[in-house]
Backbone bond lengths (Angstrom), bond angles and torsions (degrees), N, CA, C in turn:
res aa  C-N    CA-C-N  psi(-1)  N-CA   C-N-CA  omega(-1)  CA-C   N-CA-C  phi
1 M - - - 1.447 - - 1.527 109.17 -
2 L 1.319 115.92 135.63 1.457 120.91 -179.93 1.523 110.28 -80.66
3 T 1.309 115.48 147.11 1.461 120.31 178.02 1.527 109.57 -83.85
4 D 1.328 115.57 164.68 1.463 120.39 177.33 1.526 111.02 -59.28
5 E 1.322 116.20 -35.00 1.464 120.14 -179.78 1.530 111.06 -65.43
6 V 1.312 117.10 -38.46 1.471 120.80 178.58 1.523 109.81 -67.29
7 Y 1.339 116.75 -45.22 1.465 119.57 177.20 1.522 110.40 -57.71
8 Q 1.320 117.13 -46.72 1.459 121.30 -178.74 1.529 111.07 -61.90
9 A 1.316 117.19 -41.39 1.470 120.60 178.50 1.530 110.51 -63.20
10 L 1.325 117.56 -41.70 1.466 120.91 179.37 1.523 111.43 -66.53
11 I 1.330 116.96 -35.42 1.468 120.68 175.76 1.522 109.61 -65.70
12 E 1.323 116.74 -47.02 1.468 121.25 -179.37 1.527 111.99 -62.92
13 Q 1.309 117.52 -32.16 1.467 121.98 178.45 1.533 112.42 -80.92
14 G 1.338 116.73 -6.15 1.452 120.49 179.61 1.517 113.91 82.48
15 E 1.326 117.06 13.44 1.465 121.29 -179.75 1.530 112.41 -84.59
16 L 1.343 116.64 -29.32 1.461 122.23 -178.80 1.517 110.29 -127.57
17 I 1.324 114.55 151.60 1.463 122.12 171.81 1.522 106.34 -124.38
18 Q 1.319 115.71 128.29 1.466 120.94 179.21 1.522 107.76 -93.59
19 V 1.332 116.48 112.96 1.464 120.55 -177.55 1.527 112.73 -95.96
20 S 1.315 116.79 -16.38 1.464 122.16 173.94 1.522 106.70 -156.75
21 P 1.319 117.99 172.05 1.469 118.57 -177.83 1.526 114.37 -54.48
22 D 1.324 117.47 -29.71 1.460 119.51 -176.89 1.528 114.57 -123.59
23 V 1.342 117.36 14.58 1.461 120.87 178.60 1.530 109.51 -125.64
24 F 1.327 114.09 119.32 1.461 122.58 177.71 1.517 108.10 -120.52
25 L 1.322 115.86 141.02 1.465 120.87 177.12 1.516 109.29 -125.66
26 R 1.328 115.06 143.70 1.458 117.83 171.78 1.525 107.29 -66.41
27 T 1.307 116.57 144.71 1.457 121.85 -174.88 1.525 111.67 -56.53
28 R 1.309 117.45 -40.47 1.469 120.96 -179.75 1.529 111.31 -60.73
29 E 1.324 116.69 -46.60 1.462 120.00 179.64 1.527 111.04 -69.09
30 Y 1.325 116.24 -38.46 1.465 119.75 176.59 1.531 109.96 -56.34
31 N 1.321 116.19 -48.00 1.464 120.35 -178.97 1.521 111.94 -60.87
32 Q 1.325 117.53 -38.50 1.467 120.82 177.91 1.530 110.91 -65.20
33 L 1.323 116.73 -42.42 1.464 120.43 179.34 1.526 110.73 -65.23
34 E 1.325 116.00 -45.21 1.464 120.01 -179.89 1.524 111.20 -63.05
35 E 1.315 116.71 -43.00 1.463 120.92 178.67 1.527 111.04 -59.08
36 Y 1.325 116.80 -42.46 1.456 120.90 178.93 1.534 110.74 -61.83
37 V 1.325 117.12 -46.50 1.463 120.92 -179.33 1.524 110.22 -60.54
38 I 1.322 117.12 -46.47 1.459 120.84 -179.56 1.526 110.70 -63.04
39 E 1.314 116.41 -42.60 1.469 120.40 179.71 1.525 111.09 -63.47
40 E 1.324 117.23 -48.65 1.466 120.78 -178.65 1.522 111.27 -64.70
41 C 1.321 117.11 -47.45 1.461 120.34 -179.13 1.523 111.00 -67.58
42 G 1.327 116.80 -30.44 1.460 121.31 177.42 1.525 112.73 -65.03
43 K 1.315 116.52 -20.42 1.468 121.68 176.85 1.520 111.13 -82.71
44 G 1.327 115.95 -1.35 1.456 120.08 -177.11 1.512 112.65 87.81
45 V 1.320 116.58 9.94 1.459 121.72 -180.00 1.523 109.32 -80.67
46 L 1.326 116.63 133.62 1.457 121.19 170.92 1.525 106.11 -84.00
47 L 1.313 116.31 106.36 1.459 122.13 -173.15 1.524 110.31 -81.97
48 T 1.319 116.71 117.34 1.458 120.70 178.97 1.525 110.38 -89.97
49 L 1.308 114.36 157.47 1.454 120.13 177.37 1.522 110.20 -59.21
50 S 1.315 117.52 -42.87 1.467 119.67 -178.21 1.527 111.50 -66.73
51 H 1.315 118.10 -36.65 1.468 120.74 177.38 1.535 109.60 -63.65
52 F 1.332 116.23 -45.82 1.459 121.17 178.89 1.526 110.26 -61.44
53 R 1.318 116.17 -48.44 1.469 122.03 -179.25 1.519 111.09 -59.12
54 D 1.318 116.94 -46.88 1.461 120.93 -178.48 1.526 111.77 -67.66
55 H 1.322 117.10 -38.61 1.467 120.33 -179.50 1.529 110.89 -60.92
56 F 1.322 116.48 -40.40 1.463 120.43 -178.02 1.531 113.36 -98.19
57 S 1.321 117.13 1.67 1.474 121.60 -179.14 1.533 110.68 48.84
58 T 1.305 114.71 52.60 1.456 120.53 -178.54 1.523 110.19 -122.99
59 S 1.299 116.14 -178.19 1.466 120.61 -176.96 1.524 111.65 -82.75
60 R 1.299 114.82 158.83 1.461 120.83 174.90 1.526 109.85 -63.12
61 R 1.323 116.90 -39.62 1.471 121.86 -178.32 1.528 110.85 -59.82
62 L 1.325 117.17 -48.16 1.458 120.02 179.27 1.520 110.69 -66.76
63 S 1.315 117.24 -43.25 1.462 121.19 -179.06 1.522 111.23 -60.50
64 Q 1.308 116.39 -46.46 1.461 120.28 -179.21 1.530 110.83 -65.32
65 A 1.313 117.59 -44.32 1.467 121.10 179.22 1.531 110.24 -59.53
66 F 1.326 117.05 -44.02 1.459 120.90 -178.44 1.523 111.24 -65.88
67 L 1.332 117.42 -48.15 1.461 120.06 -178.31 1.530 111.61 -65.18
68 E 1.313 117.67 -37.09 1.468 120.28 176.86 1.529 110.57 -67.26
69 Y 1.318 117.43 -34.24 1.461 121.35 176.39 1.530 110.28 -62.96
70 L 1.333 116.92 -43.33 1.465 119.91 177.54 1.527 110.84 -63.10
71 D 1.325 116.82 -35.96 1.471 120.55 175.39 1.527 110.32 -61.84
72 R 1.332 116.37 -47.10 1.472 120.54 -179.04 1.528 111.58 -63.40
73 R 1.315 117.11 -33.89 1.468 121.22 178.88 1.524 112.29 -77.19
74 G 1.320 117.96 -8.60 1.454 121.34 178.88 1.516 114.07 82.69
75 I 1.318 116.74 15.92 1.467 120.63 178.19 1.521 110.11 -83.42
76 T 1.328 116.02 -42.95 1.459 121.41 179.41 1.522 109.35 -124.16
77 T 1.300 113.47 167.67 1.457 120.43 173.02 1.522 107.48 -138.78
78 R 1.311 115.71 145.72 1.464 119.32 -179.32 1.512 109.11 -81.91
79 E 1.319 114.63 135.14 1.452 121.48 177.41 1.519 107.91 -138.89
80 A 1.305 116.69 121.37 1.468 121.66 -176.64 1.526 108.71 53.90
81 E 1.324 117.65 -119.00 1.465 121.83 -177.43 1.516 112.95 -103.18
82 G 1.333 118.01 18.37 1.451 119.46 -177.20 1.512 112.90 -147.23
83 R 1.313 114.26 -168.45 1.463 122.09 179.82 1.514 109.34 -124.14
84 K 1.331 115.24 147.90 1.457 121.85 172.10 1.522 107.01 -135.54
85 L 1.329 116.65 163.51 1.456 120.11 177.03 1.514 108.22 -64.78
86 K 1.311 115.28 135.49 1.461 119.65 -178.30 1.521 110.25 -72.60
87 N 1.332 115.37 -49.38 1.447 119.93 -177.54 1.522 107.05 -157.39
88 S 1.293 116.51 117.10 1.466 119.23 -174.84 1.513 112.54 -61.39
89 T 1.321 119.55 -19.45 1.464 120.49 178.64 1.532 111.57 -74.29
90 N 1.351 117.43 -14.86 1.462 120.41 177.19 1.512 112.12 -78.54
91 I 1.312 117.90 -14.82 1.460 122.27 -174.36 1.517 109.13 -103.58
92 I 1.299 114.95 124.53 1.470 120.03 177.20 1.503 107.90 -129.37
């Protein structure tokens, strides 16, 4: 098990992104997930948690933490049962 100091060092080095108190993603995988969300939502698709989870064959816990992180960053916003891009000018 990694210590808090190791996690913090990996975050500072840009190797990990902490999306919730107990969910960390490697930067490479984070970027792939974010790119997918932006691409799907850019098509006008309302991206649901279950669609995201099933596409990546991952857990609900990770999917929810990641999508809520994108909401907090202002990339997406929750609408009904899904997510859409908050403002296309925020995405570069």
